[in-house]
VOLO-275439 format. One record per residue (C-alpha): residue in three letters; x, y, z. Coordinates in steps of 0.02 Angstrom, whole numbers, plus 50000, padded with zeros to 5 digits. Layout:
// residues N
@aa: ALA; xx: X; yy: Y; zz: Z
...
//
This chain:
// residues 106
@aa: MET; xx: 50000; yy: 50000; zz: 50000
@aa: LYS; xx: 50141; yy: 50121; zz: 50043
@aa: ARG; xx: 50221; yy: 50090; zz: 49873
@aa: ASN; xx: 50058; yy: 50130; zz: 49780
@aa: VAL; xx: 50037; yy: 50296; zz: 49872
@aa: THR; xx: 50217; yy: 50344; zz: 49831
@aa: THR; xx: 50189; yy: 50299; zz: 49647
@aa: VAL; xx: 50029; yy: 50402; zz: 49639
@aa: LEU; xx: 50109; yy: 50553; zz: 49722
@aa: ALA; xx: 50262; yy: 50545; zz: 49608
@aa: GLY; xx: 50148; yy: 50534; zz: 49456
@aa: ALA; xx: 50046; yy: 50682; zz: 49515
@aa: ALA; xx: 50204; yy: 50786; zz: 49546
@aa: LEU; xx: 50266; yy: 50747; zz: 49370
@aa: SER; xx: 50097; yy: 50796; zz: 49295
@aa: VAL; xx: 50100; yy: 50962; zz: 49386
@aa: ALA; xx: 50279; yy: 50996; zz: 49334
@aa: ALA; xx: 50235; yy: 50958; zz: 49153
@aa: VAL; xx: 50089; yy: 51080; zz: 49155
@aa: PHE; xx: 50195; yy: 51221; zz: 49226
@aa: SER; xx: 50340; yy: 51188; zz: 49108
@aa: ILE; xx: 50226; yy: 51201; zz: 48954
@aa: GLY; xx: 50170; yy: 51376; zz: 49004
@aa: THR; xx: 50111; yy: 51499; zz: 48873
@aa: GLY; xx: 50271; yy: 51520; zz: 48774
@aa: PRO; xx: 50391; yy: 51667; zz: 48774
@aa: ALA; xx: 50333; yy: 51825; zz: 48860
@aa: SER; xx: 50279; yy: 51965; zz: 48748
@aa: ALA; xx: 50289; yy: 52147; zz: 48796
@aa: ALA; xx: 50171; yy: 52284; zz: 48742
@aa: PRO; xx: 50241; yy: 52435; zz: 48651
@aa: THR; xx: 50340; yy: 52555; zz: 48762
@aa: GLY; xx: 50397; yy: 52734; zz: 48747
@aa: CYS; xx: 50229; yy: 52786; zz: 48677
@aa: SER; xx: 50177; yy: 52965; zz: 48659
@aa: PRO; xx: 50014; yy: 53042; zz: 48597
@aa: GLY; xx: 50011; yy: 53204; zz: 48502
@aa: GLY; xx: 49913; yy: 53300; zz: 48374
@aa: GLY; xx: 49815; yy: 53459; zz: 48351
@aa: GLY; xx: 49640; yy: 53528; zz: 48360
@aa: VAL; xx: 49563; yy: 53406; zz: 48236
@aa: TYR; xx: 49683; yy: 53259; zz: 48233
@aa: ALA; xx: 49779; yy: 53141; zz: 48348
@aa: THR; xx: 49946; yy: 53051; zz: 48327
@aa: ALA; xx: 50037; yy: 52911; zz: 48417
@aa: LYS; xx: 50213; yy: 52842; zz: 48407
@aa: CYS; xx: 50299; yy: 52706; zz: 48510
@aa: SER; xx: 50488; yy: 52683; zz: 48515
@aa: GLY; xx: 50507; yy: 52511; zz: 48594
@aa: GLY; xx: 50431; yy: 52348; zz: 48648
@aa: ASN; xx: 50334; yy: 52226; zz: 48540
@aa: GLY; xx: 50160; yy: 52220; zz: 48470
@aa: TRP; xx: 50059; yy: 52358; zz: 48391
@aa: TYR; xx: 49997; yy: 52534; zz: 48431
@aa: GLN; xx: 49872; yy: 52659; zz: 48362
@aa: ALA; xx: 49813; yy: 52836; zz: 48390
@aa: TYR; xx: 49636; yy: 52864; zz: 48451
@aa: ALA; xx: 49533; yy: 53017; zz: 48488
@aa: VAL; xx: 49366; yy: 53064; zz: 48560
@aa: CYS; xx: 49299; yy: 53200; zz: 48446
@aa: MET; xx: 49160; yy: 53321; zz: 48488
@aa: ASN; xx: 49048; yy: 53429; zz: 48383
@aa: PRO; xx: 49017; yy: 53595; zz: 48473
@aa: ALA; xx: 48923; yy: 53671; zz: 48325
@aa: ILE; xx: 48748; yy: 53655; zz: 48397
@aa: PRO; xx: 48723; yy: 53760; zz: 48556
@aa: GLY; xx: 48657; yy: 53657; zz: 48701
@aa: ALA; xx: 48697; yy: 53490; zz: 48619
@aa: THR; xx: 48866; yy: 53405; zz: 48609
@aa: PHE; xx: 48896; yy: 53253; zz: 48500
@aa: TYR; xx: 49045; yy: 53137; zz: 48523
@aa: LYS; xx: 49130; yy: 53013; zz: 48408
@aa: PHE; xx: 49270; yy: 52890; zz: 48447
@aa: VAL; xx: 49393; yy: 52872; zz: 48304
@aa: GLU; xx: 49543; yy: 52757; zz: 48284
@aa: GLY; xx: 49699; yy: 52770; zz: 48176
@aa: PRO; xx: 49787; yy: 52628; zz: 48086
@aa: TRP; xx: 49885; yy: 52499; zz: 48188
@aa: LYS; xx: 50075; yy: 52518; zz: 48174
@aa: LYS; xx: 50210; yy: 52392; zz: 48223
@aa: ALA; xx: 50309; yy: 52437; zz: 48380
@aa: LYS; xx: 50482; yy: 52507; zz: 48343
@aa: SER; xx: 50431; yy: 52539; zz: 48161
@aa: GLY; xx: 50463; yy: 52726; zz: 48177
@aa: GLU; xx: 50293; yy: 52757; zz: 48096
@aa: THR; xx: 50163; yy: 52878; zz: 48162
@aa: SER; xx: 49981; yy: 52825; zz: 48175
@aa: THR; xx: 49867; yy: 52972; zz: 48132
@aa: VAL; xx: 49679; yy: 52990; zz: 48145
@aa: TRP; xx: 49570; yy: 53138; zz: 48096
@aa: CYS; xx: 49406; yy: 53194; zz: 48173
@aa: PRO; xx: 49255; yy: 53203; zz: 48055
@aa: LEU; xx: 49206; yy: 53370; zz: 47979
@aa: LEU; xx: 49145; yy: 53498; zz: 48109
@aa: TYR; xx: 49219; yy: 53396; zz: 48254
@aa: VAL; xx: 49369; yy: 53439; zz: 48363
@aa: VAL; xx: 49476; yy: 53332; zz: 48478
@aa: SER; xx: 49408; yy: 53319; zz: 48654
@aa: SER; xx: 49539; yy: 53192; zz: 48712
@aa: ARG; xx: 49671; yy: 53080; zz: 48633
@aa: GLY; xx: 49779; yy: 52932; zz: 48675
@aa: VAL; xx: 49878; yy: 52780; zz: 48619
@aa: GLY; xx: 49801; yy: 52607; zz: 48603
@aa: VAL; xx: 49917; yy: 52457; zz: 48619
@aa: LYS; xx: 49905; yy: 52270; zz: 48591
@aa: ASN; xx: 50025; yy: 52124; zz: 48593
//
């Protein structure tokens, strides 16, 4: 009986070790060194390091109608981290940037 318990425990330990050694593969890091920018009607984003992708986004508002404010969320094209490229997005006609930022994904 003692031998069977030892065999079962050793088997269970090996199974747990196998699961933890498989893991999820190499770690991936999101883009780093990201900075948003832009002007009154557009937003930009650029990331200098890391891995993955980044994009510019903006919340645009239309202040043309007094007493009513309309918002639109717009997204720029995804760019590869460390590509040196700038992602740019423009607000629709009659809209201005209310807020802006950088979206990232691995």
